[in-house]
LUMDRENLO-324130 format. One line per field, with one value per residue (C-alpha): residue number from 1; residue in one letter; x, y, z. Coordinates in Angstrom, 2 decimals. Layout:
residues N
pos	NUM|...
code	A|...
X	X|...
Y	Y|...
Z	Z|...
end
This chain:
residues 65
pos	1|2|3|4|5|6|7|8|9|10|11|12|13|14|15|16|17|18|19|20|21|22|23|24|25|26|27|28|29|30|31|32|33|34|35|36|37|38|39|40|41|42|43|44|45|46|47|48|49|50|51|52|53|54|55|56|57|58|59|60|61|62|63|64|65
code	M|N|S|P|G|D|V|R|N|L|I|K|S|W|L|R|G|V|S|E|T|G|T|L|P|F|E|N|G|G|V|V|V|Q|L|L|N|T|W|L|K|S|W|E|L|D|E|I|S|D|I|E|Q|R|L|T|E|L|E|H|K|V|Q|V|K
X	40.91|42.24|45.95|48.54|49.35|45.77|46.13|49.42|47.93|44.99|47.27|49.62|46.63|45.50|49.00|49.47|46.30|47.64|50.92|49.23|46.60|48.44|45.31|44.52|41.36|41.13|40.63|43.54|47.10|47.80|45.80|48.64|51.04|48.62|48.35|52.13|52.36|49.68|51.53|54.74|53.01|51.43|54.84|56.34|53.61|54.51|58.23|57.80|55.68|58.42|61.12|59.05|58.57|62.31|63.14|60.71|62.30|65.78|64.64|63.12|66.39|68.34|65.94|66.10|69.89
Y	80.47|83.00|82.27|79.64|81.76|81.35|77.58|77.67|79.82|77.45|74.42|76.16|76.92|73.28|72.01|74.54|73.15|69.60|70.68|72.50|69.88|66.73|65.46|65.20|66.91|64.08|60.36|59.45|60.63|60.42|63.60|65.54|64.25|65.32|68.77|69.11|68.10|70.64|73.30|72.51|72.65|76.02|77.35|76.07|77.86|81.16|80.60|79.64|82.74|84.89|83.22|83.68|87.36|87.90|85.97|88.08|91.26|89.99|89.04|92.49|94.17|92.05|92.91|96.65|96.72
Z	47.93|45.48|45.41|46.26|49.33|50.57|50.32|52.22|54.98|55.44|55.59|58.04|60.26|60.23|60.93|63.75|65.34|65.04|66.61|69.49|70.32|69.32|67.60|63.93|62.67|60.15|60.68|58.43|59.14|55.40|55.01|56.67|54.04|51.32|52.92|53.00|49.33|48.45|50.45|48.56|45.16|45.98|47.05|43.79|41.80|43.45|42.92|39.26|38.70|40.23|38.11|34.95|35.74|36.29|33.11|31.09|32.46|31.53|28.03|27.59|28.67|26.18|23.34|24.08|23.68
end
Protein backbone atom coordinates (compact mmCIF):
# COMPACT_ATOMS: atom_id res chain seq x y z
CA MET A 1 0.00 0.00 0.00
CA ASN A 2 1.60 3.19 -1.17
CA SER A 3 -1.27 5.66 -1.13
CA PRO A 4 -4.75 6.25 0.25
CA GLY A 5 -6.04 5.29 -3.20
CA ASP A 6 -4.43 1.85 -2.86
CA VAL A 7 -6.27 1.33 0.41
CA ARG A 8 -9.57 2.39 -1.15
CA ASN A 9 -9.08 0.04 -4.11
CA LEU A 10 -8.38 -2.92 -1.83
CA ILE A 11 -11.44 -2.19 0.31
CA LYS A 12 -13.63 -1.74 -2.78
CA SER A 13 -12.44 -5.13 -4.02
CA TRP A 14 -13.31 -6.81 -0.72
CA LEU A 15 -16.71 -5.15 -0.57
CA ARG A 16 -17.45 -6.07 -4.20
CA GLY A 17 -16.76 -9.70 -3.27
CA VAL A 18 -19.15 -9.45 -0.32
CA SER A 19 -21.80 -7.93 -2.56
CA GLU A 20 -21.40 -10.59 -5.26
CA THR A 21 -21.23 -13.64 -2.99
CA GLY A 22 -23.40 -12.47 -0.12
CA THR A 23 -20.85 -13.83 2.34
CA LEU A 24 -18.39 -11.99 4.50
CA PRO A 25 -14.71 -12.93 4.20
CA PHE A 26 -14.45 -12.12 7.90
CA GLU A 27 -16.10 -13.76 10.89
CA ASN A 28 -17.29 -10.44 12.29
CA GLY A 29 -19.61 -8.13 10.34
CA GLY A 30 -18.12 -5.19 12.25
CA VAL A 31 -15.06 -5.54 10.07
CA VAL A 32 -17.06 -4.17 7.12
CA VAL A 33 -17.86 -1.05 9.12
CA GLN A 34 -14.17 -0.66 9.95
CA LEU A 35 -13.30 -1.06 6.26
CA LEU A 36 -15.80 1.62 5.30
CA ASN A 37 -14.39 3.98 7.94
CA THR A 38 -10.88 3.33 6.66
CA TRP A 39 -12.06 3.96 3.09
CA LEU A 40 -13.59 7.27 4.17
CA LYS A 41 -10.44 8.36 6.02
CA SER A 42 -8.25 7.56 3.00
CA TRP A 43 -10.60 9.56 0.77
CA GLU A 44 -10.42 12.47 3.22
CA LEU A 45 -6.61 12.33 3.13
CA ASP A 46 -6.63 12.69 -0.65
CA GLU A 47 -9.17 15.51 -0.53
CA ILE A 48 -7.28 17.42 2.17
CA SER A 49 -4.08 17.08 0.16
CA ASP A 50 -5.84 18.51 -2.90
CA ILE A 51 -7.31 21.40 -0.87
CA GLU A 52 -3.91 22.18 0.65
CA GLN A 53 -2.32 22.24 -2.80
CA ARG A 54 -4.97 24.63 -4.16
CA LEU A 55 -4.67 26.85 -1.08
CA THR A 56 -0.90 27.03 -1.47
CA GLU A 57 -1.31 28.02 -5.13
CA LEU A 58 -3.78 30.76 -4.17
CA GLU A 59 -1.49 32.07 -1.44
CA HIS A 60 1.39 32.16 -3.91
CA LYS A 61 -0.70 34.14 -6.42
CA VAL A 62 -1.65 36.65 -3.71
CA GLN A 63 1.99 37.08 -2.63
CA VAL A 64 3.18 37.63 -6.22
CA LYS A 65 0.80 40.57 -6.71
